[in-house]
Structure formats: structure tokens, C-alpha cells
N, C-alpha and C positions, 0 to 999 in steps of 0.2 A: 883717462877722460878728464878734460879740463873742467874746472869748476864754473867758469863763465864762458860765454861765446867769445871767439877770438876778436870779433869786431867790437865787443862791449868792454874789453879789457882796457882799463885806464889806470895805470899805476898799480898800487897794491890792491889786494882784494877788499880790504876794509875801506879804503878811500873810494872805491868805485860804488860802494853801497851794495849790500847783500841782495836785496830784492827790489832794487830800484827799477824804474821803467826801462832803462837802457840795458839791463842785464837780461839774459835769456829767461823766459818763464819756466823752462824745465829745470833750471838750477835750483830754484826755490823748492820745487817738488822733489828733486833729488835729495836735497838736504833733509826735508821732512820725512821721506821714506827711510833714509839712513838712520835718523834719530829714532823713528818708530821701531825699526828692526833692532837697534841696539837696546832699547828699553825692554823689548820683549825677551831678548836673550838674557838680559840682566835679571828680569823677573823670574825666568826659569832657573837660573843659577842660584838666585837668592832663595827660592822655595826649596830647592834641593838641599842647599846648605842648612837652612833652618830645620828641615826634616831630619837630616842626618845628625844635627846637634840636639834637637829636642827629644827625639825618639829614645836614645839611650839614657838621657838625663832622667826621664820619667820611668825608666824600666825597673821593675821589681820582679825578680825571678819567681817568687813564691805566689804571685798574683796571676789568676787566670786572664787570658786575653780579653774576655768579655767584661772584666772588672778592672781594667787598667786605669791609670790616673789620667787626668785631663791633659797634663803636660805630654805624656806619651801619645795620647790621642791626637793632640795638636801636631806633634811631630809626624805622625803617620799621615795626617791630612795634608800637611805641607809637602811631604815627600811624594804623595800621589797627585798633587796639583800640577 
């Protein structure tokens, strides 16, 4: 899929202007949707990584699950988010 319409292509992509009036209106929307999807995937990966990191750091084996530390609790919340 081309980034710009074939008739709006003038030299390089940066010279033609990303969202100028001569570019396809769908190209701006396509980039916005791609950035939004990438940010959502990054958020999920970041929450899982924080959950897997913070959970074991706050773990104390002698403590009951209802009395766990805030660090372990935050790790569980991030992991479930």
C-alpha cells in the first residue's frame, strides 16, 4: 500500500508534505491509526513487563496473599491490566 496517492507523489515523501492538501486524505488517517495501534501494543507490553518485574520483587514467601506488600500488589495490578 503506498503512503500517498500516485498522482500526489512529488519527489520524496517529506518534500511533498505529509498532510498537505494535495495528498490523499486517507494517508493521514492511515498514519494516525497505525500510531494508535502501535501505542496500544506498547502499553500492553509495558504493563506485562512491569507486572512481571514488580511482582517477584515484592514477594515475601512467609506473608499471606492478603497481607502482601504494595510493590507486589502493584505488580499484580500491572500484570492484570
